[in-house]
N, C-alpha and C positions, 0 to 999 in steps of 0.2 A: 570630513565631515564629523560634525559634533555627535554628543550621544542622543540628543531630544529629537535631531533631524535624523537619525537612523532608526530611532524608535518610531518618528512618525511615517517614515517609508514603510517599514516592517510590518506594524501593528495590523493594517488591515489584509493582512495576508495569512494571519496566524490561525483563524478559523479554518480556512482551507488545508492549511498544512496537516493542522490536528487532523482534520478528517479523511486525508490520505494517510497518516501516519497510523490513523485508529483502522484503518482499512489492511494497513499492513500486518499490524502485531495484534489486532482483535482485542485490545486490552487497554482500557481508559489509563492507567497506571504508564504502562509502558510506552504509550503513543504520548503522552505528555511528557515522558524524559526523551522520547527521541524528538521531539520539537523542542525542546529546552537545548538538547545537544547541538540540534541541526542551528538554533539561533545563535548559541555560543560561538560556532564555529565560524558563523556568517560574520558576526559581528567583531570578533579577533582577526579575521582575515577580509574585513572591509575595503581594507587598502587595495587587494589584488582582484577586486571586483572590475570587470569592465563597466566602464560610465554610459558606454551605447549599446551594452546589454540589457537583456530584460531580467528584472528583479526576480519576477516571480520564479520564471523558468530557473534561474541561479539558486534559489531557496529550495526548488522543489529539487534539483539536483543533489545539493548537499543533502536533505534527509533522504532521498533514495539511495545515496553513495552511501553514507552511515549505516542505512537498516542493512544494506547488502553486506558492507563490513562486518557488522553485529551478527548478521545469519553466518557468516565463513568463522567466525570466531565461536559461535554456538555449535557446530559444526564438529569443531576441533575439540572441543570442551565436552561434547557430548549433553545431553537433556539433563536440566537440573529438576528434581521434583523434591517438594518438600514432605515431610512426616506428615503432615494434615493431609494432603492430598493421596496418598499411601492409604490412611485410614478410613476416607471419606467414601461411603457407599453411592454407587450412582443414582442420580436421581431419575425420575419420570415426567417429561413435561406433559402438560396437560394436552388437550386433545384439539387446541385452536388450530384450525387450518393455515393462519396466517402465519403462525408460529412454526409450522412444519416447512412452509415453502421458504419463508426467510432462513431456516436451518439448511434449506437444501441448495438455496442461492449459495450461502456461506462454503456448504460443503462443495459445492462447484467451482466456487472460486479457489477453494484449498486445492484442487485438482489439478487446475491449471500450472503451468510451469511459472515460477518465478517471472522472466521476461513477458510473459503473456497478459499474467496478471498486472505486472506495472503500468504496461502499456493501457490494458483495459482501464483501469483505475484513473490514469492521468487523464486519458480522453473521455470516457463516459462518466466518470464522477467528478473529477474537478475541472471538467470542461477546457482543457487546453488542447490547441488546436495541433495538428500534426507535425506543423514545425515547431512549436514549442514543445512538444512530446520528444521529439526528435533532438532538441537542444538539452534535455532534461536526462536521455537516456542515454546521447552520445550516438543514435543510431542514424542510418539513412532513412528517409520519410519513406522510401517504399518497403522498408524493413519495418517500420512503424504501422505502416497499413496491412501489410501482411500478418503481423502478430496479431494485431488487433482483430481481422478478419477472422482468423482461425480461433482466437479467444471466444469471440462471439458465437461461432459455430458450437464449439464444444460445450459453453453454457447453454445453449439454446437445447442442443441435442439432449443434455444431461436433464434438463428442467420438462421439457416436454415429452422425452419417454420416459424419466426416472429411470435411466440406466445408469449404473456406474462401471467404470471397467471393469470386466472380469466378472461381473456378475449378472444374473439373467432376471427379468421381472416374471413373477409368478402371480397369476391372479386367481 
């Protein structure tokens, strides 16, 4: 397949890949890098793609696997902190309720295990079916459904009660 044909197939999927990447790394530049690495890997291995398979699921699987590999590598290397980050004073956000709610949702997402967060984002944000999510993650559909159910319940509990594990709510 020629490069222009590959680009025509892949281009409509880039916004969804970027959304998913951003939800995994929460940084625009890092998300762009993750998508670029995913697309480079996909183009270089295009000949390995199953022609009868779902292109969208294949690309999401590449992106997710690349992210997981990077997370494992980061775990071995440790956290990278720049000098500027060490010298910056923490800032205080305004009192807007929407900002606080969005921050709570993101905090709750961060509290989920990687497996639950991936499934929740693929189904809830990227609108993949259980079967597509199963192909992306390499898990049986029943496991996808179970992880999704647990992730939704944990999010609901955190948002409704405002309780983080190990902390009590004081009124």
